[in-house]
HTML snippet that shows the backbone in 3Dmol.js (N, CA, C, O; Angstrom):
<script src="https://3Dmol.org/build/3Dmol-min.js"></script>
<div id="view" style="width:600px;height:400px;position:relative"></div>
<script>
const pdb = `
ATOM      1  N   SER A   1      41.703 128.944 -58.257  1.00  0.00           N
ATOM      2  CA  SER A   1      42.505 129.855 -59.092  1.00  0.00           C
ATOM      3  C   SER A   1      42.448 131.276 -58.535  1.00  0.00           C
ATOM      4  O   SER A   1      43.396 132.048 -58.681  1.00  0.00           O
ATOM      5  N   SER A   2      41.329 131.612 -57.897  1.00  0.00           N
ATOM      6  CA  SER A   2      41.210 132.961 -57.334  1.00  0.00           C
ATOM      7  C   SER A   2      42.234 133.160 -56.221  1.00  0.00           C
ATOM      8  O   SER A   2      42.723 134.271 -56.017  1.00  0.00           O
ATOM      9  N   GLN A   3      42.561 132.084 -55.499  1.00  0.00           N
ATOM     10  CA  GLN A   3      43.565 132.183 -54.433  1.00  0.00           C
ATOM     11  C   GLN A   3      44.931 132.529 -55.029  1.00  0.00           C
ATOM     12  O   GLN A   3      45.697 133.290 -54.438  1.00  0.00           O
ATOM     13  N   LYS A   4      45.229 131.964 -56.207  1.00  0.00           N
ATOM     14  CA  LYS A   4      46.503 132.276 -56.859  1.00  0.00           C
ATOM     15  C   LYS A   4      46.561 133.754 -57.217  1.00  0.00           C
ATOM     16  O   LYS A   4      47.591 134.406 -57.042  1.00  0.00           O
ATOM     17  N   VAL A   5      45.446 134.275 -57.720  1.00  0.00           N
ATOM     18  CA  VAL A   5      45.401 135.692 -58.100  1.00  0.00           C
ATOM     19  C   VAL A   5      45.611 136.566 -56.871  1.00  0.00           C
ATOM     20  O   VAL A   5      46.333 137.562 -56.925  1.00  0.00           O
ATOM     21  N   ILE A   6      44.979 136.192 -55.768  1.00  0.00           N
ATOM     22  CA  ILE A   6      45.127 136.961 -54.524  1.00  0.00           C
ATOM     23  C   ILE A   6      46.586 136.933 -54.068  1.00  0.00           C
ATOM     24  O   ILE A   6      47.133 137.959 -53.661  1.00  0.00           O
ATOM     25  N   ASN A   7      47.213 135.761 -54.137  1.00  0.00           N
ATOM     26  CA  ASN A   7      48.618 135.658 -53.724  1.00  0.00           C
ATOM     27  C   ASN A   7      49.505 136.517 -54.626  1.00  0.00           C
ATOM     28  O   ASN A   7      50.416 137.192 -54.147  1.00  0.00           O
ATOM     29  N   MET A   8      49.232 136.487 -55.940  1.00  0.00           N
ATOM     30  CA  MET A   8      50.006 137.293 -56.882  1.00  0.00           C
ATOM     31  C   MET A   8      49.853 138.772 -56.546  1.00  0.00           C
ATOM     32  O   MET A   8      50.829 139.522 -56.544  1.00  0.00           O
ATOM     33  N   ALA A   9      48.615 139.185 -56.260  1.00  0.00           N
ATOM     34  CA  ALA A   9      48.354 140.591 -55.941  1.00  0.00           C
ATOM     35  C   ALA A   9      49.116 140.999 -54.684  1.00  0.00           C
ATOM     36  O   ALA A   9      49.676 142.093 -54.616  1.00  0.00           O
ATOM     37  N   LYS A  10      49.132 140.117 -53.697  1.00  0.00           N
ATOM     38  CA  LYS A  10      49.854 140.419 -52.451  1.00  0.00           C
ATOM     39  C   LYS A  10      51.342 140.606 -52.730  1.00  0.00           C
ATOM     40  O   LYS A  10      51.967 141.530 -52.210  1.00  0.00           O
ATOM     41  N   ILE A  11      51.907 139.719 -53.557  1.00  0.00           N
ATOM     42  CA  ILE A  11      53.338 139.814 -53.874  1.00  0.00           C
ATOM     43  C   ILE A  11      53.630 141.117 -54.609  1.00  0.00           C
ATOM     44  O   ILE A  11      54.593 141.815 -54.294  1.00  0.00           O
ATOM     45  N   VAL A  12      52.785 141.439 -55.595  1.00  0.00           N
ATOM     46  CA  VAL A  12      52.996 142.668 -56.369  1.00  0.00           C
ATOM     47  C   VAL A  12      52.908 143.885 -55.460  1.00  0.00           C
ATOM     48  O   VAL A  12      53.744 144.786 -55.535  1.00  0.00           O
ATOM     49  N   LEU A  13      51.896 143.909 -54.601  1.00  0.00           N
ATOM     50  CA  LEU A  13      51.719 145.057 -53.703  1.00  0.00           C
ATOM     51  C   LEU A  13      52.906 145.191 -52.758  1.00  0.00           C
ATOM     52  O   LEU A  13      53.376 146.302 -52.510  1.00  0.00           O
ATOM     53  N   SER A  14      53.394 144.077 -52.231  1.00  0.00           N
ATOM     54  CA  SER A  14      54.525 144.147 -51.302  1.00  0.00           C
ATOM     55  C   SER A  14      55.775 144.628 -52.033  1.00  0.00           C
ATOM     56  O   SER A  14      56.582 145.367 -51.467  1.00  0.00           O
ATOM     57  N   ASN A  15      55.941 144.205 -53.311  1.00  0.00           N
ATOM     58  CA  ASN A  15      57.096 144.659 -54.086  1.00  0.00           C
ATOM     59  C   ASN A  15      57.009 146.151 -54.357  1.00  0.00           C
ATOM     60  O   ASN A  15      58.008 146.864 -54.269  1.00  0.00           O
ATOM     61  N   VAL A  16      55.806 146.625 -54.689  1.00  0.00           N
ATOM     62  CA  VAL A  16      55.618 148.057 -54.944  1.00  0.00           C
ATOM     63  C   VAL A  16      55.919 148.844 -53.672  1.00  0.00           C
ATOM     64  O   VAL A  16      56.560 149.894 -53.723  1.00  0.00           O
ATOM     65  N   GLY A  17      55.456 148.335 -52.534  1.00  0.00           N
ATOM     66  CA  GLY A  17      55.723 149.004 -51.264  1.00  0.00           C
ATOM     67  C   GLY A  17      57.216 149.069 -50.987  1.00  0.00           C
ATOM     68  O   GLY A  17      57.717 150.086 -50.506  1.00  0.00           O
ATOM     69  N   ALA A  18      57.927 147.991 -51.287  1.00  0.00           N
ATOM     70  CA  ALA A  18      59.371 147.966 -51.056  1.00  0.00           C
ATOM     71  C   ALA A  18      60.064 148.978 -51.962  1.00  0.00           C
ATOM     72  O   ALA A  18      60.994 149.662 -51.533  1.00  0.00           O
ATOM     73  N   LEU A  19      59.614 149.076 -53.217  1.00  0.00           N
ATOM     74  CA  LEU A  19      60.210 150.036 -54.143  1.00  0.00           C
ATOM     75  C   LEU A  19      59.973 151.461 -53.658  1.00  0.00           C
ATOM     76  O   LEU A  19      60.877 152.295 -53.707  1.00  0.00           O
ATOM     77  N   MET A  20      58.755 151.741 -53.189  1.00  0.00           N
ATOM     78  CA  MET A  20      58.448 153.080 -52.699  1.00  0.00           C
ATOM     79  C   MET A  20      59.309 153.399 -51.482  1.00  0.00           C
ATOM     80  O   MET A  20      59.813 154.514 -51.350  1.00  0.00           O
ATOM     81  N   ASP A  21      59.477 152.418 -50.592  1.00  0.00           N
ATOM     82  CA  ASP A  21      60.332 152.619 -49.417  1.00  0.00           C
ATOM     83  C   ASP A  21      61.762 152.919 -49.868  1.00  0.00           C
ATOM     84  O   ASP A  21      62.422 153.800 -49.317  1.00  0.00           O
ATOM     85  N   TYR A  22      62.238 152.175 -50.878  1.00  0.00           N
ATOM     86  CA  TYR A  22      63.605 152.356 -51.362  1.00  0.00           C
ATOM     87  C   TYR A  22      63.798 153.770 -51.902  1.00  0.00           C
ATOM     88  O   TYR A  22      64.796 154.429 -51.611  1.00  0.00           O
ATOM     89  N   HIS A  23      62.818 154.229 -52.701  1.00  0.00           N
ATOM     90  CA  HIS A  23      62.930 155.573 -53.271  1.00  0.00           C
ATOM     91  C   HIS A  23      62.891 156.629 -52.171  1.00  0.00           C
ATOM     92  O   HIS A  23      63.615 157.623 -52.243  1.00  0.00           O
ATOM     93  N   ALA A  24      62.059 156.426 -51.161  1.00  0.00           N
ATOM     94  CA  ALA A  24      61.963 157.386 -50.060  1.00  0.00           C
ATOM     95  C   ALA A  24      63.287 157.442 -49.303  1.00  0.00           C
ATOM     96  O   ALA A  24      63.763 158.523 -48.957  1.00  0.00           O
ATOM     97  N   ILE A  25      63.883 156.272 -49.047  1.00  0.00           N
ATOM     98  CA  ILE A  25      65.169 156.219 -48.336  1.00  0.00           C
ATOM     99  C   ILE A  25      66.255 156.882 -49.185  1.00  0.00           C
ATOM    100  O   ILE A  25      67.093 157.624 -48.672  1.00  0.00           O
ATOM    101  N   GLU A  26      66.227 156.603 -50.502  1.00  0.00           N
ATOM    102  CA  GLU A  26      67.223 157.180 -51.400  1.00  0.00           C
ATOM    103  C   GLU A  26      67.122 158.707 -51.389  1.00  0.00           C
ATOM    104  O   GLU A  26      68.137 159.403 -51.382  1.00  0.00           O
ATOM    105  N   ARG A  27      65.879 159.223 -51.388  1.00  0.00           N
ATOM    106  CA  ARG A  27      65.673 160.668 -51.394  1.00  0.00           C
ATOM    107  C   ARG A  27      66.193 161.277 -50.087  1.00  0.00           C
ATOM    108  O   ARG A  27      66.844 162.321 -50.095  1.00  0.00           O
ATOM    109  N   LEU A  28      65.894 160.604 -48.957  1.00  0.00           N
ATOM    110  CA  LEU A  28      66.379 161.097 -47.664  1.00  0.00           C
ATOM    111  C   LEU A  28      67.908 161.130 -47.653  1.00  0.00           C
ATOM    112  O   LEU A  28      68.512 162.088 -47.169  1.00  0.00           O
ATOM    113  N   TYR A  29      68.528 160.074 -48.192  1.00  0.00           N
ATOM    114  CA  TYR A  29      69.984 159.988 -48.218  1.00  0.00           C
ATOM    115  C   TYR A  29      70.572 161.114 -49.058  1.00  0.00           C
ATOM    116  O   TYR A  29      71.559 161.738 -48.671  1.00  0.00           O
ATOM    117  N   GLN A  30      69.951 161.373 -50.224  1.00  0.00           N
ATOM    118  CA  GLN A  30      70.436 162.456 -51.086  1.00  0.00           C
ATOM    119  C   GLN A  30      70.291 163.798 -50.387  1.00  0.00           C
ATOM    120  O   GLN A  30      71.179 164.645 -50.483  1.00  0.00           O
ATOM    121  N   ASN A  31      69.180 164.002 -49.685  1.00  0.00           N
ATOM    122  CA  ASN A  31      68.977 165.256 -48.954  1.00  0.00           C
ATOM    123  C   ASN A  31      70.051 165.432 -47.889  1.00  0.00           C
ATOM    124  O   ASN A  31      70.558 166.535 -47.688  1.00  0.00           O
ATOM    125  N   LEU A  32      70.398 164.338 -47.206  1.00  0.00           N
ATOM    126  CA  LEU A  32      71.447 164.413 -46.187  1.00  0.00           C
ATOM    127  C   LEU A  32      72.783 164.786 -46.827  1.00  0.00           C
ATOM    128  O   LEU A  32      73.527 165.604 -46.288  1.00  0.00           O
ATOM    129  N   LEU A  33      73.083 164.185 -47.979  1.00  0.00           N
ATOM    130  CA  LEU A  33      74.336 164.499 -48.663  1.00  0.00           C
ATOM    131  C   LEU A  33      74.370 165.963 -49.063  1.00  0.00           C
ATOM    132  O   LEU A  33      75.391 166.632 -48.907  1.00  0.00           O
ATOM    133  N   ILE A  34      73.246 166.464 -49.582  1.00  0.00           N
ATOM    134  CA  ILE A  34      73.185 167.866 -50.008  1.00  0.00           C
ATOM    135  C   ILE A  34      73.422 168.780 -48.813  1.00  0.00           C
ATOM    136  O   ILE A  34      74.142 169.772 -48.927  1.00  0.00           O
ATOM    137  N   GLN A  35      72.826 168.458 -47.672  1.00  0.00           N
ATOM    138  CA  GLN A  35      73.020 169.277 -46.469  1.00  0.00           C
ATOM    139  C   GLN A  35      74.494 169.266 -46.058  1.00  0.00           C
ATOM    140  O   GLN A  35      75.043 170.297 -45.672  1.00  0.00           O
ATOM    141  N   GLN A  36      75.125 168.100 -46.143  1.00  0.00           N
ATOM    142  CA  GLN A  36      76.539 167.997 -45.766  1.00  0.00           C
ATOM    143  C   GLN A  36      77.395 168.872 -46.682  1.00  0.00           C
ATOM    144  O   GLN A  36      78.294 169.575 -46.221  1.00  0.00           O
ATOM    145  N   TYR A  37      77.104 168.820 -47.992  1.00  0.00           N
ATOM    146  CA  TYR A  37      77.898 169.600 -48.943  1.00  0.00           C
ATOM    147  C   TYR A  37      77.665 171.099 -48.766  1.00  0.00           C
ATOM    148  O   TYR A  37      78.591 171.898 -48.906  1.00  0.00           O
ATOM    149  N   SER A  38      76.429 171.475 -48.458  1.00  0.00           N
ATOM    150  CA  SER A  38      76.123 172.906 -48.337  1.00  0.00           C
ATOM    151  C   SER A  38      76.775 173.506 -47.092  1.00  0.00           C
ATOM    152  O   SER A  38      77.005 174.715 -47.042  1.00  0.00           O
ATOM    153  N   LYS A  39      77.073 172.686 -46.092  1.00  0.00           N
ATOM    154  CA  LYS A  39      77.718 173.194 -44.870  1.00  0.00           C
ATOM    155  C   LYS A  39      79.148 173.641 -45.163  1.00  0.00           C
ATOM    156  O   LYS A  39      79.593 174.672 -44.661  1.00  0.00           O
ATOM    157  N   THR A  40      79.858 172.873 -45.965  1.00  0.00           N
ATOM    158  CA  THR A  40      81.268 173.176 -46.219  1.00  0.00           C
ATOM    159  C   THR A  40      81.423 174.329 -47.206  1.00  0.00           C
ATOM    160  O   THR A  40      82.545 174.715 -47.532  1.00  0.00           O
TER     161      THR A  40
END
`;
const viewer = $3Dmol.createViewer("view");
viewer.addModel(pdb, "pdb");
viewer.setStyle({}, {cartoon: {color: "spectrum"}});
viewer.zoomTo();
viewer.render();
</script>
């Protein structure tokens, strides 16, 4: 049963990492858009 818990923890951690990556990419994209708008 401990192996199941370890597998669950790995899945949760990988999902959290993916969410953090998504938010970081989203923030970078928004910053790029803001720079584009500020140029014009």
